[in-house]
Each structure stands twice: as C-alpha cells, then as structure tokens.
CHARMM-style PDB file with segment names, atoms N, HN, CA, C and O in Angstrom:
ATOM      1  N   MET     1      32.565 -28.597  43.233  1.00  0.00      PROA
ATOM      2  CA  MET     1      31.800 -29.719  43.432  1.00  0.00      PROA
ATOM      3  C   MET     1      32.416 -30.480  41.958  1.00  0.00      PROA
ATOM      4  O   MET     1      33.463 -31.105  41.794  1.00  0.00      PROA
ATOM      5  N   ALA     2      31.567 -30.224  41.213  1.00  0.00      PROA
ATOM      6  HN  ALA     2      30.715 -29.717  41.347  1.00  0.00      PROA
ATOM      7  CA  ALA     2      31.574 -31.055  39.624  1.00  0.00      PROA
ATOM      8  C   ALA     2      33.530 -31.600  39.229  1.00  0.00      PROA
ATOM      9  O   ALA     2      33.762 -32.721  38.776  1.00  0.00      PROA
ATOM     10  N   ASP     3      34.284 -30.924  39.416  1.00  0.00      PROA
ATOM     11  HN  ASP     3      34.095 -30.014  39.784  1.00  0.00      PROA
ATOM     12  CA  ASP     3      35.741 -31.800  39.584  1.00  0.00      PROA
ATOM     13  C   ASP     3      35.817 -32.889  40.108  1.00  0.00      PROA
ATOM     14  O   ASP     3      36.216 -33.936  39.599  1.00  0.00      PROA
ATOM     15  N   PHE     4      35.195 -32.586  41.829  1.00  0.00      PROA
ATOM     16  HN  PHE     4      34.870 -31.735  42.243  1.00  0.00      PROA
ATOM     17  CA  PHE     4      35.539 -34.096  42.371  1.00  0.00      PROA
ATOM     18  C   PHE     4      34.487 -34.709  41.965  1.00  0.00      PROA
ATOM     19  O   PHE     4      34.330 -35.760  42.587  1.00  0.00      PROA
ATOM     20  N   GLY     5      33.705 -34.512  41.201  1.00  0.00      PROA
ATOM     21  HN  GLY     5      33.833 -33.658  40.696  1.00  0.00      PROA
ATOM     22  CA  GLY     5      32.629 -35.573  40.686  1.00  0.00      PROA
ATOM     23  C   GLY     5      33.363 -36.324  39.776  1.00  0.00      PROA
ATOM     24  O   GLY     5      33.176 -37.538  39.686  1.00  0.00      PROA
ATOM     25  N   ARG     6      34.000 -35.865  39.241  1.00  0.00      PROA
ATOM     26  HN  ARG     6      34.151 -34.879  39.315  1.00  0.00      PROA
ATOM     27  CA  ARG     6      34.871 -36.434  37.701  1.00  0.00      PROA
ATOM     28  C   ARG     6      36.016 -37.428  38.493  1.00  0.00      PROA
ATOM     29  O   ARG     6      36.260 -38.522  37.982  1.00  0.00      PROA
ATOM     30  N   ILE     7      36.516 -37.140  39.395  1.00  0.00      PROA
ATOM     31  HN  ILE     7      36.318 -36.252  39.810  1.00  0.00      PROA
ATOM     32  CA  ILE     7      38.099 -37.281  40.182  1.00  0.00      PROA
ATOM     33  C   ILE     7      37.008 -38.369  40.972  1.00  0.00      PROA
ATOM     34  O   ILE     7      37.607 -38.552  42.032  1.00  0.00      PROA
ATOM     35  N   LEU     8      35.868 -39.111  41.041  1.00  0.00      PROA
ATOM     36  HN  LEU     8      35.381 -38.963  40.180  1.00  0.00      PROA
ATOM     37  CA  LEU     8      35.515 -39.877  41.724  1.00  0.00      PROA
ATOM     38  C   LEU     8      34.852 -41.309  40.633  1.00  0.00      PROA
ATOM     39  O   LEU     8      34.798 -42.514  40.881  1.00  0.00      PROA
ATOM     40  N   VAL     9      34.392 -40.463  39.302  1.00  0.00      PROA
ATOM     41  HN  VAL     9      34.437 -39.485  39.101  1.00  0.00      PROA
ATOM     42  CA  VAL     9      33.927 -41.183  38.778  1.00  0.00      PROA
ATOM     43  C   VAL     9      35.368 -41.831  37.712  1.00  0.00      PROA
ATOM     44  O   VAL     9      35.101 -42.884  37.133  1.00  0.00      PROA
ATOM     45  N   PHE    10      36.752 -41.272  37.470  1.00  0.00      PROA
ATOM     46  HN  PHE    10      36.969 -40.416  37.940  1.00  0.00      PROA
ATOM     47  CA  PHE    10      37.597 -41.698  37.003  1.00  0.00      PROA
ATOM     48  C   PHE    10      38.257 -43.090  37.769  1.00  0.00      PROA
ATOM     49  O   PHE    10      38.690 -44.104  37.223  1.00  0.00      PROA
ATOM     50  N   PHE    11      38.171 -42.750  39.306  1.00  0.00      PROA
ATOM     51  HN  PHE    11      37.820 -41.926  39.750  1.00  0.00      PROA
ATOM     52  CA  PHE    11      38.910 -43.531  40.046  1.00  0.00      PROA
ATOM     53  C   PHE    11      37.540 -45.005  39.905  1.00  0.00      PROA
ATOM     54  O   PHE    11      37.782 -46.196  39.714  1.00  0.00      PROA
ATOM     55  N   GLY    12      36.254 -44.384  40.070  1.00  0.00      PROA
ATOM     56  HN  GLY    12      36.058 -43.416  40.225  1.00  0.00      PROA
ATOM     57  CA  GLY    12      35.434 -45.723  40.036  1.00  0.00      PROA
ATOM     58  C   GLY    12      35.945 -46.658  38.721  1.00  0.00      PROA
ATOM     59  O   GLY    12      36.491 -47.744  38.524  1.00  0.00      PROA
ATOM     60  N   LEU    13      35.557 -45.837  38.170  1.00  0.00      PROA
ATOM     61  HN  LEU    13      35.114 -44.955  38.330  1.00  0.00      PROA
ATOM     62  CA  LEU    13      36.227 -46.492  36.314  1.00  0.00      PROA
ATOM     63  C   LEU    13      37.220 -47.297  36.559  1.00  0.00      PROA
ATOM     64  O   LEU    13      37.174 -48.519  36.415  1.00  0.00      PROA
ATOM     65  N   ALA    14      38.578 -46.382  37.108  1.00  0.00      PROA
ATOM     66  HN  ALA    14      38.616 -45.390  37.225  1.00  0.00      PROA
ATOM     67  CA  ALA    14      39.534 -47.113  36.984  1.00  0.00      PROA
ATOM     68  C   ALA    14      39.568 -48.278  38.032  1.00  0.00      PROA
ATOM     69  O   ALA    14      40.430 -49.157  38.052  1.00  0.00      PROA
ATOM     70  N   ALA    15      38.503 -48.164  38.909  1.00  0.00      PROA
ATOM     71  HN  ALA    15      37.803 -47.450  38.893  1.00  0.00      PROA
ATOM     72  CA  ALA    15      38.656 -49.785  39.688  1.00  0.00      PROA
ATOM     73  C   ALA    15      37.624 -51.082  39.303  1.00  0.00      PROA
ATOM     74  O   ALA    15      37.475 -52.162  39.875  1.00  0.00      PROA
ATOM     75  N   VAL    16      37.124 -50.646  38.369  1.00  0.00      PROA
ATOM     76  HN  VAL    16      37.245 -49.769  37.904  1.00  0.00      PROA
ATOM     77  CA  VAL    16      35.808 -51.320  37.014  1.00  0.00      PROA
ATOM     78  C   VAL    16      37.172 -52.170  36.362  1.00  0.00      PROA
ATOM     79  O   VAL    16      37.285 -53.396  36.361  1.00  0.00      PROA
ATOM     80  N   VAL    17      37.941 -51.412  35.940  1.00  0.00      PROA
ATOM     81  HN  VAL    17      37.849 -50.416  35.941  1.00  0.00      PROA
ATOM     82  CA  VAL    17      38.854 -51.817  34.718  1.00  0.00      PROA
ATOM     83  C   VAL    17      40.265 -52.808  35.721  1.00  0.00      PROA
ATOM     84  O   VAL    17      40.698 -53.808  35.147  1.00  0.00      PROA
ATOM     85  N   VAL    18      40.650 -52.584  36.620  1.00  0.00      PROA
ATOM     86  HN  VAL    18      40.298 -51.772  37.086  1.00  0.00      PROA
ATOM     87  CA  VAL    18      40.728 -53.526  37.153  1.00  0.00      PROA
ATOM     88  C   VAL    18      40.611 -54.478  37.728  1.00  0.00      PROA
ATOM     89  O   VAL    18      41.493 -55.285  38.021  1.00  0.00      PROA
ATOM     90  N   GLY    19      39.501 -54.511  37.965  1.00  0.00      PROA
ATOM     91  HN  GLY    19      38.785 -53.855  37.726  1.00  0.00      PROA
ATOM     92  CA  GLY    19      38.964 -55.750  38.795  1.00  0.00      PROA
ATOM     93  C   GLY    19      38.567 -56.322  37.109  1.00  0.00      PROA
ATOM     94  O   GLY    19      39.369 -57.256  37.085  1.00  0.00      PROA
ATOM     95  N   VAL    20      38.074 -56.358  36.123  1.00  0.00      PROA
ATOM     96  HN  VAL    20      37.422 -55.600  36.143  1.00  0.00      PROA
ATOM     97  CA  VAL    20      37.819 -56.784  35.109  1.00  0.00      PROA
ATOM     98  C   VAL    20      39.484 -57.377  34.766  1.00  0.00      PROA
ATOM     99  O   VAL    20      39.375 -58.487  34.246  1.00  0.00      PROA
ATOM    100  N   VAL    21      40.150 -57.191  34.828  1.00  0.00      PROA
ATOM    101  HN  VAL    21      40.238 -56.289  35.251  1.00  0.00      PROA
ATOM    102  CA  VAL    21      41.838 -57.190  34.567  1.00  0.00      PROA
ATOM    103  C   VAL    21      42.107 -58.340  35.490  1.00  0.00      PROA
ATOM    104  O   VAL    21      42.533 -59.450  35.171  1.00  0.00      PROA
ATOM    105  N   LEU    22      41.863 -58.000  36.419  1.00  0.00      PROA
ATOM    106  HN  LEU    22      41.517 -57.098  36.679  1.00  0.00      PROA
ATOM    107  CA  LEU    22      42.255 -59.340  37.790  1.00  0.00      PROA
ATOM    108  C   LEU    22      41.319 -60.809  37.597  1.00  0.00      PROA
ATOM    109  O   LEU    22      41.776 -61.846  38.079  1.00  0.00      PROA
ATOM    110  N   MET    23      40.342 -60.820  37.058  1.00  0.00      PROA
ATOM    111  HN  MET    23      39.971 -59.978  36.667  1.00  0.00      PROA
ATOM    112  CA  MET    23      39.301 -61.850  36.685  1.00  0.00      PROA
ATOM    113  C   MET    23      39.595 -62.192  35.765  1.00  0.00      PROA
ATOM    114  O   MET    23      39.485 -63.405  35.590  1.00  0.00      PROA
ATOM    115  N   ALA    24      40.199 -61.255  34.508  1.00  0.00      PROA
ATOM    116  HN  ALA    24      40.289 -60.269  34.650  1.00  0.00      PROA
ATOM    117  CA  ALA    24      40.566 -62.260  33.324  1.00  0.00      PROA
ATOM    118  C   ALA    24      41.973 -62.795  33.558  1.00  0.00      PROA
ATOM    119  O   ALA    24      42.345 -63.649  32.753  1.00  0.00      PROA
ATOM    120  N   ALA    25      42.695 -62.490  34.383  1.00  0.00      PROA
ATOM    121  HN  ALA    25      42.393 -61.795  35.036  1.00  0.00      PROA
ATOM    122  CA  ALA    25      44.098 -62.896  34.936  1.00  0.00      PROA
ATOM    123  C   ALA    25      44.109 -64.298  35.852  1.00  0.00      PROA
ATOM    124  O   ALA    25      45.019 -65.095  36.081  1.00  0.00      PROA
ATOM    125  N   GLY    26      42.731 -64.259  36.273  1.00  0.00      PROA
ATOM    126  HN  GLY    26      41.992 -63.612  36.087  1.00  0.00      PROA
ATOM    127  CA  GLY    26      42.744 -65.274  37.178  1.00  0.00      PROA
ATOM    128  C   GLY    26      42.550 -66.921  36.175  1.00  0.00      PROA
ATOM    129  O   GLY    26      43.098 -67.991  36.438  1.00  0.00      PROA
ATOM    130  N   ARG    27      41.535 -66.599  34.944  1.00  0.00      PROA
ATOM    131  HN  ARG    27      41.090 -65.729  34.731  1.00  0.00      PROA
ATOM    132  CA  ARG    27      41.595 -67.947  33.967  1.00  0.00      PROA
ATOM    133  C   ARG    27      42.830 -68.037  32.771  1.00  0.00      PROA
ATOM    134  O   ARG    27      42.838 -68.865  31.861  1.00  0.00      PROA
ATOM    135  N   LEU    28      43.793 -67.059  32.984  1.00  0.00      PROA
ATOM    136  HN  LEU    28      43.787 -66.386  33.724  1.00  0.00      PROA
ATOM    137  CA  LEU    28      44.825 -67.504  32.101  1.00  0.00      PROA
ATOM    138  C   LEU    28      45.018 -68.424  32.758  1.00  0.00      PROA
ATOM    139  O   LEU    28      44.490 -68.478  33.869  1.00  0.00      PROA
ATOM    140  N   PRO    29      46.169 -69.869  32.110  1.00  0.00      PROA
ATOM    141  CA  PRO    29      46.457 -70.875  31.805  1.00  0.00      PROA
ATOM    142  C   PRO    29      47.607 -70.434  33.222  1.00  0.00      PROA
ATOM    143  O   PRO    29      47.265 -70.606  34.392  1.00  0.00      PROA
ATOM    144  N   SER    30      48.765 -69.944  32.882  1.00  0.00      PROA
ATOM    145  HN  SER    30      49.044 -69.804  31.932  1.00  0.00      PROA
ATOM    146  CA  SER    30      49.921 -69.639  33.345  1.00  0.00      PROA
ATOM    147  C   SER    30      50.004 -68.188  33.747  1.00  0.00      PROA
ATOM    148  O   SER    30      49.033 -67.559  33.326  1.00  0.00      PROA
ATOM    149  N   GLY    31      50.918 -67.421  34.474  1.00  0.00      PROA
ATOM    150  HN  GLY    31      51.707 -67.932  34.815  1.00  0.00      PROA
ATOM    151  CA  GLY    31      51.349 -66.120  34.881  1.00  0.00      PROA
ATOM    152  C   GLY    31      52.721 -66.103  33.939  1.00  0.00      PROA
ATOM    153  O   GLY    31      53.059 -64.976  33.578  1.00  0.00      PROA
ATOM    154  N   ARG    32      53.393 -66.995  33.582  1.00  0.00      PROA
ATOM    155  HN  ARG    32      53.119 -67.911  33.875  1.00  0.00      PROA
ATOM    156  CA  ARG    32      54.747 -66.997  32.928  1.00  0.00      PROA
ATOM    157  C   ARG    32      54.825 -66.905  31.381  1.00  0.00      PROA
ATOM    158  O   ARG    32      54.560 -67.837  30.622  1.00  0.00      PROA
ATOM    159  N   LEU    33      55.122 -65.973  31.104  1.00  0.00      PROA
ATOM    160  HN  LEU    33      55.337 -65.216  31.721  1.00  0.00      PROA
ATOM    161  CA  LEU    33      55.062 -65.503  29.506  1.00  0.00      PROA
ATOM    162  C   LEU    33      56.992 -65.975  29.094  1.00  0.00      PROA
ATOM    163  O   LEU    33      57.925 -65.968  29.896  1.00  0.00      PROA
ATOM    164  N   PRO    34      57.032 -66.324  27.647  1.00  0.00      PROA
ATOM    165  CA  PRO    34      58.025 -67.472  27.170  1.00  0.00      PROA
ATOM    166  C   PRO    34      59.754 -66.729  27.021  1.00  0.00      PROA
ATOM    167  O   PRO    34      60.752 -67.049  26.375  1.00  0.00      PROA
ATOM    168  N   GLY    35      59.386 -65.449  28.126  1.00  0.00      PROA
ATOM    169  HN  GLY    35      58.575 -65.189  28.651  1.00  0.00      PROA
ATOM    170  CA  GLY    35      60.970 -64.881  28.163  1.00  0.00      PROA
ATOM    171  C   GLY    35      61.291 -64.343  29.886  1.00  0.00      PROA
ATOM    172  O   GLY    35      62.167 -63.549  30.229  1.00  0.00      PROA
ATOM    173  N   ASP    36      60.323 -65.027  30.755  1.00  0.00      PROA
ATOM    174  HN  ASP    36      59.612 -65.672  30.476  1.00  0.00      PROA
ATOM    175  CA  ASP    36      60.284 -65.167  32.332  1.00  0.00      PROA
ATOM    176  C   ASP    36      61.370 -65.658  32.059  1.00  0.00      PROA
ATOM    177  O   ASP    36      61.543 -66.198  30.966  1.00  0.00      PROA
ATOM    178  N   ILE    37      62.733 -65.550  33.356  1.00  0.00      PROA
ATOM    179  HN  ILE    37      62.593 -65.111  34.244  1.00  0.00      PROA
ATOM    180  CA  ILE    37      63.334 -66.307  33.970  1.00  0.00      PROA
ATOM    181  C   ILE    37      63.026 -67.048  35.305  1.00  0.00      PROA
ATOM    182  O   ILE    37      62.463 -66.583  36.296  1.00  0.00      PROA
ATOM    183  N   VAL    38      63.525 -68.319  35.110  1.00  0.00      PROA
ATOM    184  HN  VAL    38      63.982 -68.697  34.305  1.00  0.00      PROA
ATOM    185  CA  VAL    38      63.158 -69.562  36.323  1.00  0.00      PROA
ATOM    186  C   VAL    38      64.463 -70.452  36.666  1.00  0.00      PROA
ATOM    187  O   VAL    38      64.873 -71.485  36.137  1.00  0.00      PROA
ATOM    188  N   TYR    39      65.095 -69.498  38.002  1.00  0.00      PROA
ATOM    189  HN  TYR    39      64.762 -68.659  38.431  1.00  0.00      PROA
ATOM    190  CA  TYR    39      66.702 -70.732  38.101  1.00  0.00      PROA
ATOM    191  C   TYR    39      65.670 -71.641  39.618  1.00  0.00      PROA
ATOM    192  O   TYR    39      65.145 -71.138  40.612  1.00  0.00      PROA
ATOM    193  N   ARG    40      65.720 -72.579  39.320  1.00  0.00      PROA
ATOM    194  HN  ARG    40      66.147 -72.987  38.512  1.00  0.00      PROA
ATOM    195  CA  ARG    40      65.789 -73.823  40.095  1.00  0.00      PROA
ATOM    196  C   ARG    40      66.578 -74.424  40.940  1.00  0.00      PROA
ATOM    197  O   ARG    40      66.564 -75.636  40.723  1.00  0.00      PROA
ATOM    198  N   GLY    41      67.302 -74.113  41.860  1.00  0.00      PROA
ATOM    199  HN  GLY    41      67.313 -73.129  42.036  1.00  0.00      PROA
ATOM    200  CA  GLY    41      68.559 -74.382  42.505  1.00  0.00      PROA
ATOM    201  C   GLY    41      68.018 -75.708  43.646  1.00  0.00      PROA
ATOM    202  O   GLY    41      66.819 -75.971  43.741  1.00  0.00      PROA
ATOM    203  N   LYS    42      68.768 -76.242  44.221  1.00  0.00      PROA
ATOM    204  HN  LYS    42      69.742 -76.028  44.143  1.00  0.00      PROA
ATOM    205  CA  LYS    42      68.896 -77.149  45.118  1.00  0.00      PROA
ATOM    206  C   LYS    42      68.093 -77.161  46.131  1.00  0.00      PROA
ATOM    207  O   LYS    42      67.766 -78.267  46.562  1.00  0.00      PROA
ATOM    208  N   ASN    43      67.513 -75.838  46.841  1.00  0.00      PROA
ATOM    209  HN  ASN    43      67.778 -74.940  46.491  1.00  0.00      PROA
ATOM    210  CA  ASN    43      67.211 -75.487  48.160  1.00  0.00      PROA
ATOM    211  C   ASN    43      66.314 -74.078  47.820  1.00  0.00      PROA
ATOM    212  O   ASN    43      65.378 -73.873  48.594  1.00  0.00      PROA
ATOM    213  N   THR    44      66.542 -73.003  46.627  1.00  0.00      PROA
ATOM    214  HN  THR    44      67.302 -73.169  45.998  1.00  0.00      PROA
ATOM    215  CA  THR    44      66.419 -72.225  46.506  1.00  0.00      PROA
ATOM    216  C   THR    44      65.381 -72.033  45.397  1.00  0.00      PROA
ATOM    217  O   THR    44      64.731 -73.078  45.416  1.00  0.00      PROA
ATOM    218  N   THR    45      64.833 -71.142  44.327  1.00  0.00      PROA
ATOM    219  HN  THR    45      65.361 -70.293  44.311  1.00  0.00      PROA
ATOM    220  CA  THR    45      64.353 -70.503  43.202  1.00  0.00      PROA
ATOM    221  C   THR    45      63.506 -69.221  43.335  1.00  0.00      PROA
ATOM    222  O   THR    45      62.691 -68.746  44.127  1.00  0.00      PROA
ATOM    223  N   VAL    46      64.281 -68.795  41.816  1.00  0.00      PROA
ATOM    224  HN  VAL    46      64.942 -69.180  41.173  1.00  0.00      PROA
ATOM    225  CA  VAL    46      64.389 -67.617  41.527  1.00  0.00      PROA
ATOM    226  C   VAL    46      63.700 -67.317  40.424  1.00  0.00      PROA
ATOM    227  O   VAL    46      63.935 -68.046  39.460  1.00  0.00      PROA
ATOM    228  N   TYR    47      62.513 -66.021  40.200  1.00  0.00      PROA
ATOM    229  HN  TYR    47      62.322 -65.429  40.984  1.00  0.00      PROA
ATOM    230  CA  TYR    47      62.223 -66.104  39.276  1.00  0.00      PROA
ATOM    231  C   TYR    47      61.715 -64.853  38.944  1.00  0.00      PROA
ATOM    232  O   TYR    47      60.638 -64.434  39.368  1.00  0.00      PROA
ATOM    233  N   PHE    48      62.446 -64.254  38.209  1.00  0.00      PROA
ATOM    234  HN  PHE    48      63.321 -64.594  37.865  1.00  0.00      PROA
ATOM    235  CA  PHE    48      62.445 -63.054  37.053  1.00  0.00      PROA
ATOM    236  C   PHE    48      61.865 -62.813  35.933  1.00  0.00      PROA
ATOM    237  O   PHE    48      62.341 -63.177  34.858  1.00  0.00      PROA
ATOM    238  N   PRO    49      60.386 -61.947  36.096  1.00  0.00      PROA
ATOM    239  CA  PRO    49      59.675 -62.162  35.187  1.00  0.00      PROA
ATOM    240  C   PRO    49      60.317 -60.596  34.199  1.00  0.00      PROA
ATOM    241  O   PRO    49      60.322 -59.391  34.452  1.00  0.00      PROA
ATOM    242  N   LEU    50      60.664 -61.206  33.349  1.00  0.00      PROA
ATOM    243  HN  LEU    50      60.660 -62.185  33.144  1.00  0.00      PROA
ATOM    244  CA  LEU    50      61.794 -59.946  32.189  1.00  0.00      PROA
ATOM    245  C   LEU    50      60.291 -59.731  31.176  1.00  0.00      PROA
ATOM    246  O   LEU    50      59.961 -58.557  31.009  1.00  0.00      PROA
ATOM    247  N   ALA    51      59.716 -60.432  30.749  1.00  0.00      PROA
ATOM    248  HN  ALA    51      59.985 -61.386  30.885  1.00  0.00      PROA
ATOM    249  CA  ALA    51      58.756 -60.789  29.566  1.00  0.00      PROA
ATOM    250  C   ALA    51      57.367 -59.853  30.046  1.00  0.00      PROA
ATOM    251  O   ALA    51      56.801 -58.865  29.579  1.00  0.00      PROA
ATOM    252  N   THR    52      57.175 -60.654  31.126  1.00  0.00      PROA
ATOM    253  HN  THR    52      57.634 -61.458  31.506  1.00  0.00      PROA
ATOM    254  CA  THR    52      55.967 -60.145  31.605  1.00  0.00      PROA
ATOM    255  C   THR    52      55.936 -58.376  32.599  1.00  0.00      PROA
ATOM    256  O   THR    52      54.914 -57.810  32.987  1.00  0.00      PROA
ATOM    257  N   SER    53      57.458 -57.859  32.785  1.00  0.00      PROA
ATOM    258  HN  SER    53      58.288 -58.319  32.470  1.00  0.00      PROA
ATOM    259  CA  SER    53      57.653 -56.582  32.935  1.00  0.00      PROA
ATOM    260  C   SER    53      57.745 -55.749  31.564  1.00  0.00      PROA
ATOM    261  O   SER    53      57.464 -54.550  31.569  1.00  0.00      PROA
ATOM    262  N   VAL    54      58.107 -56.344  30.503  1.00  0.00      PROA
ATOM    263  HN  VAL    54      58.336 -57.318  30.499  1.00  0.00      PROA
ATOM    264  CA  VAL    54      57.766 -55.817  29.301  1.00  0.00      PROA
ATOM    265  C   VAL    54      57.065 -55.825  28.716  1.00  0.00      PROA
ATOM    266  O   VAL    54      57.372 -55.359  27.619  1.00  0.00      PROA
ATOM    267  N   VAL    55      55.780 -56.245  28.831  1.00  0.00      PROA
ATOM    268  HN  VAL    55      55.530 -56.623  29.722  1.00  0.00      PROA
ATOM    269  CA  VAL    55      54.526 -56.543  28.238  1.00  0.00      PROA
ATOM    270  C   VAL    55      53.911 -55.351  29.445  1.00  0.00      PROA
ATOM    271  O   VAL    55      53.559 -54.321  28.871  1.00  0.00      PROA
ATOM    272  N   VAL    56      53.721 -55.299  30.958  1.00  0.00      PROA
ATOM    273  HN  VAL    56      54.007 -56.137  31.424  1.00  0.00      PROA
ATOM    274  CA  VAL    56      52.930 -54.613  31.402  1.00  0.00      PROA
ATOM    275  C   VAL    56      53.724 -52.963  31.531  1.00  0.00      PROA
ATOM    276  O   VAL    56      53.065 -52.070  32.063  1.00  0.00      PROA
ATOM    277  N   SER    57      55.181 -52.647  31.000  1.00  0.00      PROA
ATOM    278  HN  SER    57      55.717 -53.372  30.568  1.00  0.00      PROA
ATOM    279  CA  SER    57      55.371 -51.858  30.698  1.00  0.00      PROA
ATOM    280  C   SER    57      54.690 -51.118  29.585  1.00  0.00      PROA
ATOM    281  O   SER    57      54.130 -50.059  29.868  1.00  0.00      PROA
ATOM    282  N   MET    58      54.674 -51.613  28.200  1.00  0.00      PROA
ATOM    283  HN  MET    58      55.128 -52.474  27.970  1.00  0.00      PROA
ATOM    284  CA  MET    58      54.179 -51.264  26.816  1.00  0.00      PROA
ATOM    285  C   MET    58      52.856 -51.065  27.426  1.00  0.00      PROA
ATOM    286  O   MET    58      52.420 -49.976  27.053  1.00  0.00      PROA
ATOM    287  N   VAL    59      52.000 -51.700  28.249  1.00  0.00      PROA
ATOM    288  HN  VAL    59      52.355 -52.585  28.552  1.00  0.00      PROA
ATOM    289  CA  VAL    59      50.267 -51.486  28.529  1.00  0.00      PROA
ATOM    290  C   VAL    59      50.373 -50.034  29.105  1.00  0.00      PROA
ATOM    291  O   VAL    59      49.860 -49.086  28.509  1.00  0.00      PROA
ATOM    292  N   LEU    60      51.180 -49.862  30.498  1.00  0.00      PROA
ATOM    293  HN  LEU    60      51.597 -50.632  30.982  1.00  0.00      PROA
ATOM    294  CA  LEU    60      51.143 -48.512  30.997  1.00  0.00      PROA
ATOM    295  C   LEU    60      51.539 -47.339  30.372  1.00  0.00      PROA
ATOM    296  O   LEU    60      51.149 -46.195  30.608  1.00  0.00      PROA
ATOM    297  N   SER    61      52.575 -47.828  29.324  1.00  0.00      PROA
ATOM    298  HN  SER    61      52.892 -48.757  29.132  1.00  0.00      PROA
ATOM    299  CA  SER    61      52.771 -46.630  28.468  1.00  0.00      PROA
ATOM    300  C   SER    61      51.860 -46.135  27.602  1.00  0.00      PROA
ATOM    301  O   SER    61      51.651 -44.930  27.464  1.00  0.00      PROA
ATOM    302  N   VAL    62      51.305 -46.996  27.007  1.00  0.00      PROA
ATOM    303  HN  VAL    62      51.474 -47.975  27.119  1.00  0.00      PROA
ATOM    304  CA  VAL    62      49.915 -46.694  26.025  1.00  0.00      PROA
ATOM    305  C   VAL    62      48.846 -45.967  27.096  1.00  0.00      PROA
ATOM    306  O   VAL    62      48.716 -44.754  26.932  1.00  0.00      PROA
ATOM    307  N   LEU    63      48.227 -46.457  27.953  1.00  0.00      PROA
ATOM    308  HN  LEU    63      48.332 -47.442  28.086  1.00  0.00      PROA
ATOM    309  CA  LEU    63      47.295 -46.359  28.914  1.00  0.00      PROA
ATOM    310  C   LEU    63      47.998 -44.701  29.492  1.00  0.00      PROA
ATOM    311  O   LEU    63      47.180 -43.781  29.450  1.00  0.00      PROA
ATOM    312  N   LEU    64      48.873 -44.479  29.803  1.00  0.00      PROA
ATOM    313  HN  LEU    64      49.537 -45.226  29.837  1.00  0.00      PROA
ATOM    314  CA  LEU    64      49.204 -43.147  30.116  1.00  0.00      PROA
ATOM    315  C   LEU    64      49.155 -42.370  28.949  1.00  0.00      PROA
ATOM    316  O   LEU    64      48.428 -41.379  29.016  1.00  0.00      PROA
ATOM    317  N   TYR    65      49.742 -42.573  27.908  1.00  0.00      PROA
ATOM    318  HN  TYR    65      50.332 -43.378  27.854  1.00  0.00      PROA
ATOM    319  CA  TYR    65      49.890 -42.084  26.541  1.00  0.00      PROA
ATOM    320  C   TYR    65      48.307 -41.232  26.440  1.00  0.00      PROA
ATOM    321  O   TYR    65      48.245 -40.024  26.209  1.00  0.00      PROA
ATOM    322  N   VAL    66      47.253 -41.988  26.628  1.00  0.00      PROA
ATOM    323  HN  VAL    66      47.303 -42.969  26.816  1.00  0.00      PROA
ATOM    324  CA  VAL    66      46.089 -41.885  25.861  1.00  0.00      PROA
ATOM    325  C   VAL    66      45.456 -40.970  26.931  1.00  0.00      PROA
ATOM    326  O   VAL    66      44.591 -40.196  26.522  1.00  0.00      PROA
ATOM    327  N   VAL    67      45.872 -40.941  28.700  1.00  0.00      PROA
ATOM    328  HN  VAL    67      46.575 -41.569  29.033  1.00  0.00      PROA
ATOM    329  CA  VAL    67      45.311 -40.216  29.157  1.00  0.00      PROA
ATOM    330  C   VAL    67      45.848 -39.036  29.460  1.00  0.00      PROA
ATOM    331  O   VAL    67      45.366 -38.181  30.204  1.00  0.00      PROA
ATOM    332  N   GLY    68      46.866 -39.001  28.866  1.00  0.00      PROA
ATOM    333  HN  GLY    68      47.257 -39.695  28.263  1.00  0.00      PROA
ATOM    334  CA  GLY    68      47.831 -37.983  28.783  1.00  0.00      PROA
ATOM    335  C   GLY    68      46.983 -37.088  27.472  1.00  0.00      PROA
ATOM    336  O   GLY    68      46.670 -35.899  27.424  1.00  0.00      PROA
ATOM    337  N   ARG    69      46.849 -37.802  26.833  1.00  0.00      PROA
ATOM    338  HN  ARG    69      47.103 -38.769  26.872  1.00  0.00      PROA
ATOM    339  CA  ARG    69      46.001 -36.790  25.291  1.00  0.00      PROA
ATOM    340  C   ARG    69      45.321 -36.171  25.624  1.00  0.00      PROA
ATOM    341  O   ARG    69      45.486 -34.951  25.628  1.00  0.00      PROA
ATOM    342  N   TRP    70      43.543 -37.168  26.333  1.00  0.00      PROA
ATOM    343  HN  TRP    70      43.409 -38.159  26.330  1.00  0.00      PROA
ATOM    344  CA  TRP    70      42.786 -37.101  27.007  1.00  0.00      PROA
ATOM    345  C   TRP    70      42.549 -35.673  27.714  1.00  0.00      PROA
ATOM    346  O   TRP    70      41.699 -34.807  27.508  1.00  0.00      PROA
ATOM    347  N   LYS    71      43.344 -35.734  28.390  1.00  0.00      PROA
ATOM    348  HN  LYS    71      44.034 -36.438  28.557  1.00  0.00      PROA
ATOM    349  CA  LYS    71      43.307 -34.314  29.462  1.00  0.00      PROA
ATOM    350  C   LYS    71      44.033 -33.275  29.122  1.00  0.00      PROA
ATOM    351  O   LYS    71      44.278 -32.398  29.950  1.00  0.00      PROA
ATOM    352  N   ARG    72      44.524 -33.211  27.746  1.00  0.00      PROA
ATOM    353  HN  ARG    72      44.325 -33.923  27.073  1.00  0.00      PROA
ATOM    354  CA  ARG    72      44.362 -32.248  27.044  1.00  0.00      PROA
ATOM    355  C   ARG    72      43.275 -31.311  26.531  1.00  0.00      PROA
ATOM    356  OT1 ARG    72      43.566 -30.385  25.774  1.00  0.00      PROA
TER     357      ARG     72
END
C-alpha cells in the first residue's frame, strides 16, 4: 500500500508542475521561438515549431534523466 501512496504523490506533484508550467506559458509574449518555421500562402498557413521541438526535447531528456537517476 505504501508503493501506491508514493505513486499517487508522484502523479500529484507532476500535475502541480505541469499546471505551473502552463500558467507560466500563458504569460509569455509569444509561443514562437526564432527557429520556428511559418509559411503563409494564399489560402493556407503551415507552422512547424522546429526550435520549440528541440527545446521541449532537451527539457524532457533532462527530466527523464533525473527521474531515472532518482529511481536507482
């Protein structure tokens, strides 16, 4: 039962962290970074968040590394 409690605490803390990140992201002036590709055609707009994807990948990699080291 103690393991189940730890899992619930982990998911609760993860939900708090995600909530704080979403609140902070709402205050940013723009969600686009200077490496994101935007193509505006006559009737279409294509947005490819290249730089944003790289930043999110790096943050998730560090986060998963820390969680993996913590689990050992």
